[in-house]
C-alpha positions as CSV (number, residue, x, y, z in Angstrom):
1,M,70.7,-171.4,54.7
2,V,69.0,-174.3,53.0
3,R,67.3,-173.5,49.7
4,D,64.0,-175.2,49.0
5,D,64.6,-175.4,45.2
6,L,67.7,-177.6,45.5
7,R,68.4,-181.2,46.3
8,Y,71.2,-182.3,48.7
9,T,73.4,-185.1,49.8
10,A,74.3,-186.2,53.3
11,E,77.9,-185.2,52.4
12,H,76.8,-181.5,52.1
13,E,76.6,-181.1,48.3
14,W,73.7,-179.3,46.7
15,V,72.4,-180.1,43.2
16,E,70.2,-178.2,40.8
17,V,68.8,-179.0,37.3
18,T,70.0,-176.3,34.9
19,P,67.7,-175.1,32.0
20,D,69.6,-177.3,29.5
21,G,69.1,-180.4,31.7
22,T,72.6,-180.8,33.1
23,L,73.0,-181.0,36.9
24,R,75.1,-178.3,38.6
25,F,76.5,-178.9,42.1
26,G,78.6,-177.4,44.8
27,I,79.0,-177.5,48.5
28,T,76.3,-176.2,50.8
29,D,76.3,-173.1,52.9
30,F,76.6,-175.3,56.0
31,A,79.7,-177.0,54.6
32,Q,81.5,-173.7,53.7
33,E,80.7,-172.4,57.3
34,Q,82.2,-175.5,58.8
35,L,85.3,-175.3,56.6
36,G,86.0,-171.6,57.3
37,D,87.9,-169.5,54.7
38,V,88.3,-171.5,51.5
39,V,91.8,-171.0,50.0
40,F,92.0,-173.7,47.3
41,V,89.6,-175.7,45.1
42,S,90.4,-178.7,42.9
43,L,87.8,-179.8,40.4
44,P,87.6,-182.6,37.8
45,D,88.3,-181.7,34.2
46,P,85.5,-181.6,31.6
47,G,85.0,-185.0,30.0
48,A,85.8,-186.8,33.3
49,A,83.4,-189.6,34.3
50,L,82.0,-189.3,37.8
51,S,80.6,-192.0,40.0
52,A,77.9,-191.1,42.5
53,G,79.4,-190.9,46.0
54,Q,83.0,-190.9,44.9
55,A,85.4,-188.1,45.6
56,C,85.9,-185.8,42.5
57,G,87.7,-182.8,43.9
58,E,88.9,-181.1,47.1
59,V,88.2,-177.9,49.0
60,E,91.1,-176.6,51.2
61,S,90.4,-174.1,53.9
62,T,92.5,-172.5,56.6
63,K,91.2,-175.3,58.9
64,S,91.3,-178.5,56.8
65,V,91.1,-180.2,53.4
66,S,87.8,-181.9,52.5
67,D,86.8,-184.0,49.6
68,I,84.0,-183.0,47.2
69,Y,81.8,-186.0,46.4
70,A,79.9,-186.5,43.2
71,P,76.2,-186.4,44.0
72,V,75.3,-188.3,40.8
73,A,77.1,-190.3,38.1
74,G,77.7,-188.6,34.8
75,E,80.1,-186.8,32.6
76,V,81.6,-183.4,33.6
77,V,80.6,-180.9,31.0
78,A,81.8,-177.8,32.8
79,R,83.7,-176.8,35.9
80,N,83.7,-173.3,37.4
81,E,87.1,-171.9,36.6
82,A,86.2,-168.7,38.5
83,V,86.0,-170.7,41.8
84,I,89.4,-172.2,41.1
85,A,90.9,-168.8,40.5
86,N,88.9,-167.2,43.4
87,P,88.2,-169.9,46.0
88,E,86.6,-167.3,48.3
89,L,83.5,-167.4,46.0
90,V,82.6,-170.7,47.8
91,N,82.3,-168.7,51.1
92,N,80.7,-165.6,49.5
93,D,78.0,-167.3,47.4
94,P,78.0,-171.1,47.7
95,Y,74.7,-171.5,45.8
96,G,75.5,-168.9,43.1
97,S,78.9,-167.9,41.8
98,G,80.5,-170.6,44.1
99,W,79.0,-173.5,42.1
100,M,81.6,-176.1,41.2
101,V,80.7,-178.7,38.5
102,E,78.1,-179.3,35.8
103,V,77.4,-183.0,34.9
104,R,75.5,-184.5,32.0
105,V,73.4,-187.5,33.2
106,A,71.4,-190.0,31.3
107,D,68.2,-188.9,33.2
108,A,68.0,-185.7,35.2
109,A,65.2,-187.4,37.3
110,V,68.0,-189.0,39.2
111,V,68.0,-185.7,41.2
112,E,64.7,-186.8,42.8
113,S,66.6,-189.6,44.7
114,L,68.6,-187.0,46.6
115,L,67.5,-185.3,49.9
116,D,65.0,-182.5,49.7
117,A,65.5,-179.3,51.7
118,A,63.6,-180.6,54.7
119,A,65.5,-183.8,55.0
120,Y,68.9,-182.0,54.6
121,A,67.9,-179.4,57.2
122,A,67.1,-182.2,59.6
123,I,70.6,-183.6,59.1
124,I,72.4,-180.3,59.9
125,A,70.0,-179.3,62.7
């Protein structure tokens, strides 16, 4: 499933602008399907500085370990503690309760530089 209201990266992260202007991200439905059952998630601490395109965490499944890449540069303002405690949320609801990190950016318009739903759907087709 690719949601039209989100932006995406070629590394299979999704991004949304929250009502307070931070950017929330996680891995896509396609990514969680490829991984299989997620058993462990490692996320950056609040206050950490992220660089766009750099690894900022890991998702471990019964099949493999994959890096999570920061889709934008910014400061981590929140991480989803529920997904750390219950990694299966990534499989059950990757765009909802399975979100991973919220980032404060200088300009939320940076999200416009990411892939739209049609471009991401073409990548995974």
